[in-house]
C-alpha positions in Angstrom: 44.8 2.9 262.3 42.8 6.0 263.0 42.6 9.2 261.0 43.4 11.1 264.2 46.7 9.2 264.6 47.8 10.2 261.1 46.6 13.8 261.5 48.4 14.2 264.9 51.8 12.8 264.0 51.9 10.7 260.8 55.7 10.6 260.9 55.7 8.6 264.1 52.9 6.1 263.2 54.0 2.6 262.6 52.4 2.0 259.2 54.4 -1.1 258.3 52.9 -3.2 261.1 49.4 -2.4 259.8 50.2 -2.8 256.1 53.7 -3.0 254.5 52.2 -1.5 251.3 50.0 1.1 253.0 49.9 3.7 250.1 49.5 1.1 247.4 46.7 -0.7 249.3 45.0 2.7 250.1 45.0 3.7 246.4 43.6 0.4 245.3 40.9 0.2 248.0 39.7 3.8 247.7 37.6 3.3 244.6 36.1 0.1 245.9 35.0 1.6 249.2 33.9 4.8 247.6 35.4 7.0 250.3 36.8 10.2 248.7 38.7 11.2 251.8 41.1 8.3 251.6 43.1 9.9 248.8 43.5 13.1 250.8 44.5 11.1 253.9 47.1 9.2 252.0 48.5 12.4 250.4 48.7 14.2 253.8 50.4 11.2 255.5 52.9 10.8 252.6 53.7 14.5 252.5 54.6 14.7 256.2 56.4 11.4 256.3 58.3 12.3 253.0 59.9 15.3 254.6 61.0 13.3 257.6 62.4 10.4 255.5 64.4 12.7 253.2 65.8 14.7 256.1 66.9 11.5 257.9 68.2 9.9 254.7 70.5 12.9 254.0 71.7 13.4 257.5 71.8 10.0 259.4 72.4 6.4 258.3 70.0 4.0 260.0 70.5 0.3 260.4 67.7 -1.9 259.1 66.8 -2.9 262.7 66.5 0.7 264.1 63.2 2.1 265.4 62.9 4.5 262.5 63.4 1.8 259.9 60.8 -0.5 261.4 57.9 1.9 261.0 58.5 2.6 257.3 56.3 1.0 254.6 57.9 -0.7 251.6 57.4 2.4 249.5 59.1 4.6 252.1 62.0 2.2 252.5 62.6 2.4 248.7 62.4 6.2 248.9 64.9 6.3 251.8 67.4 4.0 250.1 67.1 6.0 246.8 67.7 9.3 248.7 70.7 7.8 250.5 72.1 6.5 247.2 71.6 9.9 245.5 73.3 11.7 248.4 76.3 9.3 248.3 76.6 9.8 244.5 76.5 13.5 245.0 79.2 13.5 247.7 81.4 11.2 245.6 81.0 13.5 242.6 81.6 16.6 244.7 84.8 15.2 246.3 86.6 14.2 243.2 84.4 13.1 240.3 84.6 14.9 237.0 82.9 18.3 237.1 81.6 18.2 233.6 80.8 15.3 231.4 80.2 15.5 227.7 77.0 13.8 226.6 77.7 11.0 224.2 75.4 12.7 221.7 77.6 15.8 221.6 80.7 13.8 220.7 79.3 12.5 217.4 79.8 14.3 214.1 76.9 14.9 211.7 76.9 13.1 208.4 77.7 15.4 205.5 75.1 15.7 202.8 77.6 15.7 199.9 
């Protein structure tokens, strides 16, 4: 993978085929190699891909075999699934779940000091 690919269109780069744990591997290898630009490269790639992942997670459901799904790293798949789960929970709550829930702490009475 070249830096130019990530800078040009990091959302379309197939990171999974190169390393399923791209970000974790990058964070672990950066101190060993001593290249200070790796951290910035990882951050830049993650930021641009993060926006794309959340946008797609909240608007479209992708099957595990789709093109979009196959380019995601393990960390990004977890992020996508978490975002979809959060959106599903929000929609369920909005369509008919209880509007307010009392915290269990608020329901308890204080012990009197008598």
